[in-house]
C-alpha positions as CSV (number, residue, x, y, z in Angstrom):
1,M,-7.9,-19.1,-26.6
2,T,-10.4,-16.4,-27.6
3,A,-10.8,-12.9,-26.0
4,L,-13.2,-12.5,-23.1
5,L,-12.6,-8.8,-22.8
6,E,-11.7,-6.5,-25.7
7,V,-10.9,-2.9,-25.3
8,E,-10.4,-0.7,-28.4
9,G,-9.4,3.0,-28.4
10,L,-10.6,3.7,-24.9
11,T,-10.1,7.4,-24.1
12,K,-10.8,9.4,-21.0
13,R,-10.0,13.1,-20.4
14,F,-10.0,15.2,-17.2
15,P,-9.3,18.9,-17.0
16,G,-5.7,19.3,-18.0
17,V,-5.1,15.5,-18.1
18,L,-5.5,12.9,-20.8
19,A,-5.7,9.8,-18.4
20,N,-6.3,7.2,-21.1
21,D,-5.3,7.8,-24.7
22,A,-6.8,5.3,-27.2
23,V,-6.0,2.3,-25.1
24,S,-6.5,-1.1,-26.8
25,F,-5.8,-4.6,-25.4
26,A,-7.5,-7.9,-24.9
27,V,-7.8,-10.4,-22.0
28,E,-8.2,-14.0,-23.2
29,R,-10.6,-16.5,-21.6
30,G,-8.9,-18.4,-18.7
31,Q,-6.0,-16.0,-18.7
32,I,-4.3,-14.2,-15.8
33,H,-3.4,-10.9,-17.5
34,A,-1.2,-8.2,-15.8
35,L,-1.9,-4.5,-16.2
36,L,1.4,-2.7,-15.5
37,G,2.4,1.0,-15.3
38,E,3.8,3.8,-13.2
39,N,1.7,5.8,-10.8
40,G,-0.5,8.1,-13.0
41,A,-0.1,5.8,-16.0
42,G,-3.9,5.4,-16.3
43,K,-4.5,2.0,-14.7
44,S,-7.1,3.1,-12.2
45,T,-9.0,5.1,-14.7
46,L,-9.1,2.1,-17.1
47,V,-10.3,-0.3,-14.5
48,K,-13.0,2.1,-13.4
49,M,-14.4,2.2,-16.9
50,I,-14.4,-1.6,-17.2
51,Y,-16.2,-1.7,-13.8
52,G,-18.7,0.9,-14.7
53,S,-17.8,3.6,-12.1
54,M,-16.6,5.9,-14.9
55,R,-17.7,6.3,-18.5
56,P,-15.2,6.7,-21.4
57,D,-15.1,9.7,-23.7
58,A,-14.3,7.5,-26.7
59,G,-13.7,3.9,-27.6
60,V,-15.6,0.6,-27.2
61,M,-15.4,-2.4,-24.9
62,R,-16.7,-5.9,-25.7
63,L,-17.3,-8.8,-23.2
64,E,-17.6,-12.2,-24.9
65,G,-18.1,-10.4,-28.2
66,R,-21.0,-8.3,-27.0
67,P,-20.8,-4.5,-26.3
68,H,-19.8,-3.7,-22.7
69,A,-20.7,-0.2,-21.6
70,P,-21.9,-0.6,-17.9
71,A,-23.7,2.5,-16.6
72,D,-22.6,1.6,-13.0
73,P,-20.8,-1.1,-11.0
74,G,-24.1,-3.0,-10.5
75,A,-24.4,-3.3,-14.3
76,A,-20.8,-4.5,-14.6
77,R,-21.4,-7.1,-11.9
78,R,-24.5,-8.4,-13.6
79,A,-22.5,-8.6,-16.8
80,G,-19.9,-10.8,-15.1
81,V,-17.2,-8.4,-13.9
82,G,-16.0,-8.6,-10.3
83,L,-13.5,-6.3,-8.6
84,V,-11.6,-6.9,-5.4
85,F,-10.4,-3.5,-4.2
86,Q,-7.0,-2.8,-2.7
87,H,-8.7,-1.1,0.3
88,F,-11.4,-3.3,1.7
89,S,-15.0,-2.1,1.8
90,L,-16.1,-4.0,4.9
91,F,-17.8,-3.0,8.2
92,D,-15.9,-4.3,11.3
93,A,-19.1,-4.4,13.5
94,L,-20.9,-6.8,11.0
95,T,-20.5,-10.5,10.5
96,V,-19.0,-12.0,7.4
97,A,-22.4,-13.0,6.1
98,E,-23.8,-9.5,6.7
99,N,-20.9,-7.9,4.9
100,V,-21.3,-10.3,1.9
101,A,-25.0,-9.6,1.8
102,L,-24.4,-5.9,1.4
103,G,-22.6,-6.6,-1.9
104,L,-25.2,-8.8,-3.4
105,P,-28.6,-8.1,-5.0
106,P,-31.4,-8.5,-2.5
107,E,-32.7,-11.7,-4.2
108,E,-29.3,-13.4,-3.7
109,A,-28.9,-12.6,0.0
110,G,-31.4,-15.1,1.2
111,A,-31.6,-17.4,4.2
112,D,-29.1,-19.9,2.6
113,L,-26.4,-17.3,2.2
114,A,-24.3,-18.6,5.2
115,E,-24.3,-22.1,3.7
116,R,-23.3,-20.8,0.3
117,I,-20.4,-18.8,1.8
118,R,-19.2,-22.0,3.5
119,K,-19.4,-24.0,0.2
120,V,-17.7,-21.4,-2.0
121,S,-15.0,-20.7,0.5
122,A,-14.2,-24.4,1.0
123,A,-14.2,-25.0,-2.8
124,Y,-11.6,-22.4,-3.4
125,G,-9.4,-22.9,-0.3
126,L,-10.6,-19.6,1.3
127,P,-11.9,-20.8,4.7
128,L,-14.5,-18.5,6.3
129,D,-16.9,-18.6,9.2
130,P,-20.0,-16.7,8.1
131,E,-20.9,-15.9,11.7
132,R,-17.6,-14.3,12.7
133,R,-17.5,-10.6,13.2
134,V,-15.2,-8.9,10.6
135,G,-13.5,-6.8,13.2
136,E,-12.1,-10.0,14.7
137,L,-10.5,-11.2,11.4
138,S,-7.0,-11.0,10.2
139,V,-6.3,-9.0,7.1
140,G,-5.9,-12.1,5.0
141,A,-9.3,-13.3,6.2
142,R,-10.8,-10.0,5.3
143,Q,-9.5,-10.3,1.8
144,R,-11.1,-13.7,1.6
145,V,-14.4,-12.1,2.5
146,E,-14.0,-9.7,-0.5
147,I,-13.1,-12.5,-2.9
148,V,-15.9,-14.8,-1.8
149,R,-18.4,-12.0,-2.2
150,C,-17.2,-11.6,-5.8
151,L,-17.2,-15.4,-6.4
152,L,-20.8,-15.7,-5.2
153,Q,-21.7,-13.5,-8.2
154,R,-20.0,-16.0,-10.6
155,P,-17.8,-13.5,-12.4
156,R,-16.3,-14.2,-15.8
157,L,-13.7,-11.4,-15.4
158,L,-12.2,-10.9,-11.9
159,I,-10.1,-7.7,-11.4
160,M,-7.6,-7.8,-8.6
161,D,-6.1,-4.5,-7.4
162,E,-2.8,-4.9,-5.4
163,P,-4.2,-8.0,-3.8
164,T,-1.0,-9.1,-1.9
165,S,0.0,-5.8,-0.4
166,V,-1.1,-6.8,3.1
167,L,-0.6,-10.6,3.0
168,T,2.0,-12.9,4.6
169,P,4.1,-15.1,2.2
170,Q,1.9,-18.1,3.1
171,E,-1.3,-16.2,2.4
172,V,0.1,-15.0,-1.0
173,G,0.7,-18.7,-1.8
174,Q,-2.8,-19.6,-1.0
175,L,-4.2,-16.7,-3.0
176,F,-2.2,-17.7,-6.1
177,R,-3.5,-21.3,-5.8
178,T,-7.1,-19.9,-5.7
179,L,-6.5,-17.6,-8.8
180,R,-5.0,-20.5,-10.7
181,Q,-8.0,-22.6,-9.9
182,L,-10.3,-19.9,-11.2
183,R,-8.2,-19.6,-14.3
184,D,-8.4,-23.3,-14.9
185,E,-12.2,-23.1,-14.6
186,G,-12.3,-20.5,-17.4
187,V,-12.4,-17.2,-15.3
188,S,-10.2,-14.4,-16.7
189,I,-8.2,-12.3,-14.2
190,L,-7.0,-8.8,-14.7
191,Y,-4.2,-8.4,-12.2
192,I,-2.7,-5.1,-11.0
193,S,0.4,-5.1,-8.9
194,H,3.7,-3.3,-8.4
195,K,5.3,-6.5,-7.1
196,L,7.0,-7.5,-10.3
197,D,8.3,-10.9,-9.1
198,E,4.7,-11.9,-8.4
199,I,3.7,-10.8,-11.9
200,R,6.4,-13.0,-13.3
201,E,5.3,-16.0,-11.2
202,L,1.5,-15.7,-11.8
203,C,0.7,-13.9,-15.0
204,E,0.7,-15.2,-18.6
205,A,0.5,-11.9,-20.4
206,A,1.0,-8.2,-19.6
207,T,-0.1,-4.9,-21.0
208,I,2.1,-1.9,-20.1
209,L,0.7,1.6,-19.8
210,R,2.8,4.8,-19.7
211,H,1.3,8.3,-19.7
212,G,-2.1,6.9,-20.5
213,R,-1.0,4.9,-23.6
214,V,-0.2,1.3,-24.2
215,T,3.5,1.2,-24.7
216,G,4.2,-2.6,-24.7
217,R,2.9,-6.1,-24.4
218,C,4.9,-9.1,-23.2
219,D,4.9,-12.5,-21.5
220,P,6.1,-11.6,-18.1
221,R,7.3,-15.2,-17.5
222,R,10.1,-14.5,-20.0
223,E,11.1,-11.2,-18.5
224,S,13.1,-10.2,-15.4
225,A,11.7,-7.9,-12.7
226,R,14.2,-5.3,-13.8
227,S,13.2,-5.5,-17.5
228,L,9.5,-5.2,-16.6
229,A,10.3,-2.1,-14.5
230,E,12.3,-0.5,-17.3
231,M,9.3,-1.1,-19.7
232,M,7.1,0.7,-17.3
233,I,9.3,3.7,-16.8
234,G,10.7,3.8,-20.3
235,Q,14.3,4.1,-19.2
236,E,17.0,2.1,-17.5
237,L,16.4,1.6,-13.8
238,A,18.9,3.3,-11.5
239,A,21.2,0.9,-9.6
240,T,20.6,1.0,-5.8
241,R,23.5,1.5,-3.3
242,P,23.6,-0.6,-0.2
243,L,24.3,1.0,3.2
244,S,28.0,1.0,3.9
245,A,28.5,2.9,7.2
246,A,28.4,1.1,10.5
247,P,25.6,2.1,12.9
248,G,26.5,5.0,15.2
249,E,25.0,6.4,18.4
250,V,21.5,5.6,19.7
251,R,19.0,8.2,18.3
252,L,15.7,6.7,19.5
253,T,15.2,4.6,22.7
254,V,11.9,2.9,23.6
255,R,11.6,1.1,26.9
256,G,8.5,-0.7,28.3
257,L,6.1,1.2,26.0
258,S,2.5,0.0,26.8
259,L,-0.8,1.6,25.8
260,P,-4.3,0.3,26.0
261,A,-6.4,0.0,22.8
262,D,-8.2,3.2,22.2
263,R,-10.7,2.1,19.5
264,P,-13.1,-0.8,18.8
265,F,-11.1,-3.7,17.4
266,G,-7.9,-1.9,18.2
267,T,-4.7,-3.5,19.6
268,A,-3.0,-2.7,22.9
269,L,0.7,-2.1,22.9
270,R,2.5,-4.4,25.3
271,D,6.0,-3.7,26.8
272,I,7.8,-2.6,23.6
273,S,11.5,-2.0,24.0
274,F,14.2,-1.3,21.4
275,D,17.1,1.0,20.4
276,L,17.4,2.7,17.0
277,R,20.8,3.9,16.0
278,A,22.2,6.5,13.5
279,G,23.0,4.9,10.2
280,E,20.5,2.0,10.4
281,I,17.1,1.1,9.0
282,L,15.0,-1.0,11.3
283,G,12.2,-2.8,9.4
284,V,9.1,-3.7,11.2
285,A,6.8,-6.2,9.6
286,G,3.5,-7.8,10.6
287,V,0.0,-8.7,9.5
288,A,-2.2,-5.6,9.6
289,G,-4.2,-5.2,12.8
290,N,-1.4,-6.4,15.1
291,G,-0.7,-2.9,16.6
292,Q,1.3,-1.2,13.8
293,D,-1.0,1.8,13.6
294,E,-1.0,2.2,17.4
295,F,2.8,1.8,17.4
296,V,3.3,4.6,14.8
297,E,0.8,6.9,16.7
298,A,2.8,6.4,19.9
299,L,6.1,7.3,18.2
300,S,4.6,10.3,16.4
301,G,3.0,11.7,19.6
302,E,-0.6,11.4,18.4
303,R,-1.0,9.1,21.4
304,R,0.9,10.2,24.5
305,A,2.9,7.6,26.4
306,Q,4.9,7.5,29.6
307,H,7.4,10.4,29.4
308,E,10.4,8.2,30.0
309,A,9.2,5.4,27.7
310,I,10.4,7.2,24.6
311,R,13.7,9.1,24.3
312,L,15.1,11.0,21.4
313,D,18.9,11.5,21.6
314,G,18.7,10.7,25.3
315,A,15.9,13.2,26.2
316,P,12.5,11.9,27.3
317,I,9.7,12.8,24.8
318,G,6.9,10.3,25.6
319,A,4.5,13.0,26.9
320,F,5.2,15.4,24.0
321,G,2.8,15.9,21.1
322,P,3.6,15.6,17.4
323,D,4.7,19.2,16.9
324,R,7.2,19.3,19.7
325,R,8.6,15.9,18.7
326,R,9.0,17.1,15.1
327,R,10.8,20.3,16.3
328,L,13.2,18.1,18.2
329,G,13.9,16.0,15.1
330,L,11.4,13.1,15.0
331,C,9.4,13.2,11.8
332,V,6.6,10.7,10.8
333,A,5.0,9.7,7.5
334,P,1.8,7.8,8.4
335,E,0.2,5.1,6.3
336,E,-3.1,6.8,5.4
337,R,-2.2,9.3,2.8
338,L,-5.4,11.2,2.2
339,G,-6.9,12.5,5.4
340,H,-4.1,11.7,7.8
341,A,-0.8,12.6,6.0
342,A,-2.5,15.2,3.8
343,V,-5.6,17.3,3.9
344,P,-7.5,16.4,0.7
345,D,-8.8,19.9,-0.2
346,M,-5.6,21.8,0.7
347,S,-3.0,22.5,-1.9
348,L,0.4,20.8,-1.9
349,T,1.9,24.1,-0.7
350,E,-0.5,24.2,2.2
351,N,0.1,20.5,3.0
352,A,3.8,21.2,3.1
353,I,3.2,23.9,5.7
354,L,1.3,21.6,8.0
355,T,4.3,19.5,8.9
356,A,7.3,21.4,7.7
357,R,6.6,25.0,8.8
358,R,9.2,24.9,11.6
359,R,11.9,22.5,10.3
360,A,11.9,24.0,6.8
361,R,11.4,27.5,8.1
362,L,8.1,28.1,6.3
363,A,6.9,30.5,9.1
364,S,8.5,33.4,10.8
365,R,9.3,33.5,14.6
366,G,6.1,35.3,15.1
367,G,4.1,32.6,13.3
368,V,3.5,34.5,10.0
369,L,3.5,32.1,7.1
370,R,6.1,32.5,4.4
371,L,4.0,31.4,1.4
372,G,6.7,31.9,-1.1
373,A,9.1,29.8,0.8
374,A,6.4,27.1,1.3
375,A,5.7,27.0,-2.5
376,R,9.5,26.7,-3.2
377,F,9.7,23.9,-0.7
378,A,6.7,22.1,-2.2
379,R,8.2,22.4,-5.7
380,A,11.5,21.1,-4.4
381,V,9.7,18.0,-3.1
382,V,7.8,17.6,-6.4
383,E,11.0,17.8,-8.4
384,R,13.2,15.6,-6.3
385,F,10.6,12.8,-6.0
386,D,9.1,13.1,-9.5
387,V,5.6,13.9,-8.2
388,R,3.3,14.0,-11.2
389,T,1.1,17.1,-10.6
390,A,-0.2,20.1,-12.6
391,G,1.3,22.4,-9.9
392,V,1.8,22.8,-6.2
393,E,-1.3,25.0,-6.0
394,H,-3.5,22.0,-6.8
395,A,-5.3,20.1,-4.1
396,A,-3.8,16.9,-2.6
397,R,-6.9,14.9,-3.7
398,S,-6.1,15.7,-7.4
399,L,-3.0,13.4,-7.2
400,S,-3.0,9.7,-7.8
401,G,-2.4,7.6,-4.7
402,G,1.1,6.8,-5.7
403,N,2.0,10.4,-6.5
404,L,0.6,11.6,-3.2
405,Q,2.7,9.0,-1.4
406,K,5.8,10.3,-3.1
407,F,4.9,13.8,-2.0
408,V,4.2,12.8,1.6
409,V,7.4,10.8,2.1
410,G,9.5,13.4,0.3
411,R,8.1,16.2,2.5
412,E,9.3,14.4,5.6
413,I,12.7,13.3,4.2
414,M,13.5,16.9,3.0
415,Q,13.1,18.1,6.6
416,N,16.3,16.2,7.4
417,P,15.1,14.7,10.7
418,A,17.3,12.9,13.2
419,V,14.7,10.0,13.2
420,L,12.2,9.2,10.5
421,V,9.3,6.8,11.1
422,V,7.6,5.9,7.9
423,A,4.7,3.6,7.5
424,Q,4.2,1.7,4.2
425,P,6.8,3.9,2.4
426,T,6.1,2.7,-1.1
427,W,2.6,1.3,-0.8
428,G,0.9,1.7,-4.2
429,V,4.1,3.3,-5.7
430,D,5.5,2.1,-9.1
431,A,8.9,0.3,-9.4
432,G,10.9,3.4,-10.4
433,A,9.4,5.6,-7.7
434,A,9.8,2.8,-5.1
435,A,13.5,2.5,-6.0
436,A,13.9,6.3,-5.6
437,I,12.2,6.3,-2.2
438,R,14.1,3.4,-0.9
439,Q,17.4,5.0,-2.0
440,A,16.4,8.2,-0.3
441,L,15.9,6.3,3.0
442,R,19.3,4.7,2.6
443,D,20.8,8.1,1.9
444,M,19.3,9.5,5.1
445,A,20.8,6.6,7.1
446,E,24.2,7.1,5.4
447,A,24.0,10.8,6.5
448,G,23.5,9.9,10.1
449,A,19.7,9.7,10.5
450,A,17.9,6.7,12.0
451,V,15.0,5.2,10.0
452,L,12.2,3.0,11.2
453,A,10.1,1.6,8.4
454,V,6.8,-0.2,9.1
455,S,5.7,-2.2,6.1
456,Q,3.7,-5.2,5.0
457,D,5.9,-5.5,1.9
458,L,8.5,-8.1,2.8
459,D,10.5,-7.6,-0.4
460,E,10.9,-4.0,0.5
461,L,12.0,-4.6,4.1
462,M,14.4,-7.3,3.0
463,E,15.9,-4.9,0.5
464,I,16.4,-1.8,2.8
465,S,16.6,-3.0,6.4
466,T,19.7,-3.5,8.3
467,R,17.7,-5.0,11.2
468,F,14.3,-6.6,11.3
469,A,11.5,-7.1,13.8
470,V,7.9,-8.3,13.7
471,M,4.8,-6.8,15.4
472,A,2.3,-9.4,16.5
473,G,-0.5,-9.0,19.1
474,G,0.8,-5.6,20.2
475,R,4.3,-6.9,21.0
476,L,7.5,-6.3,19.1
477,S,10.0,-9.1,18.6
478,A,13.7,-8.6,19.4
479,P,15.3,-6.9,16.4
480,R,17.6,-9.1,14.5
481,P,20.1,-8.5,11.7
482,M,18.4,-8.9,8.4
483,A,21.1,-11.2,7.0
484,E,20.2,-13.8,9.6
485,L,16.6,-14.3,8.5
486,S,14.9,-16.2,5.6
487,V,11.6,-15.4,4.0
488,E,10.1,-18.6,5.4
489,E,11.1,-17.7,9.0
490,I,9.8,-14.2,8.6
491,G,6.4,-15.5,7.3
492,R,6.1,-17.8,10.3
493,M,6.9,-14.9,12.6
494,M,4.3,-12.7,10.9
495,G,1.7,-15.4,11.2
496,G,2.5,-15.8,14.9
497,T,3.8,-19.4,14.5
498,G,7.5,-18.9,14.8
499,G,9.9,-16.5,16.4
500,E,9.4,-15.3,19.9
501,V,7.6,-11.9,20.1
502,A,8.7,-10.3,23.3
503,H,10.2,-7.1,24.6
504,A,13.9,-6.7,23.8
505,E,16.8,-4.4,24.1
506,A,18.9,-4.1,21.0
């Protein structure tokens, strides 16, 4: 094989940060090449330079032996580079064809576009109806829209950023078949993921970044997930400790929780019932768009429910808002980090105050803020959860996605709640940080808290959960012991083809 993409000495600096330090690597023609690294290792910056949304300070790139220095993403696409983002850039109110047209040059979005979408989607096992409205599609189908949009531009290099984070096991299998088909046709794929078992299954080569530098190269098929993780973090991965204590008293009770959809393409919650006990972790899985967001909002108090429908330690709290629920001991870390869990332009200290001012005593009884205490609390979160930041006085938006995730989850854990509801606890977080967060959730449960984790990462839920349920169509299945379930059965339940989804008392 010969190199399709060559990167030599690529360097990018930001104020106070050397994001990429003389990075060099090559992706061969017809190769699926993994780019691995911790959060803040420089992967996103590197991809942005390849895709033309950022310019390097030094170094050169070559595509098929010719200089590659795209001035913008449009130039990169014309050169043959496609990028499927982790977070989709689609408009719910538009059809599949209309969304695809928005990503194509005007001359390629002609009257035959719908037919071309049908042909390309059929050829690569990515079935799509060009006339369907995107808001009606599953998450897996939305990803197919993004991929087909890229394929219509006939890329020679396809960059995939965390492509399986929201897919069922069956959808992951289909995606891998598509990527292997593209590889066999000579397309090169640069694959970014924190799911190391997937890297081992799919990729033929890997480049490891740490602190902005290339620190290793390997054939991931010859490595274990643990050895790959240890290459990424540069040290031995800490062993995890399973839960040992038996579940205790009921901390959270939900009975007959129903709420109408409150947004276009939203999902109504339908007769949800379960108990959550001290010392247990209840994992809730499901394909995105089946009511998980509405479920977390109902538990947090962002959406009010029937007062008796939700009880915390026996007391009804369904009509209370987030602040009162938090004071009583129910803390929530929502999925959307920037804008929901944290205010982008506020410092980490100020973001700590927003949710921890009462439980961490960051304000006096009269409401006067204790800024020194808030800064110490924020620094304690940064230290315990290894948040990479120049300081707690810096804005939340200055952190990488994974580091902000560590701060948000750590902020809630360190308030010692009776019940913690956490959505996507390790989404976009590297292997070392993910292991630390999962262990922190186990430690909370061991100490007597009750944890409810909503996640689309089945490996994560299977590792940490003591019981498991699936959200589908706004209903929650009866929670079952994790040990009773297989990956195949869970996948069928998530896809709505197996496992009864109904209200249940646990």
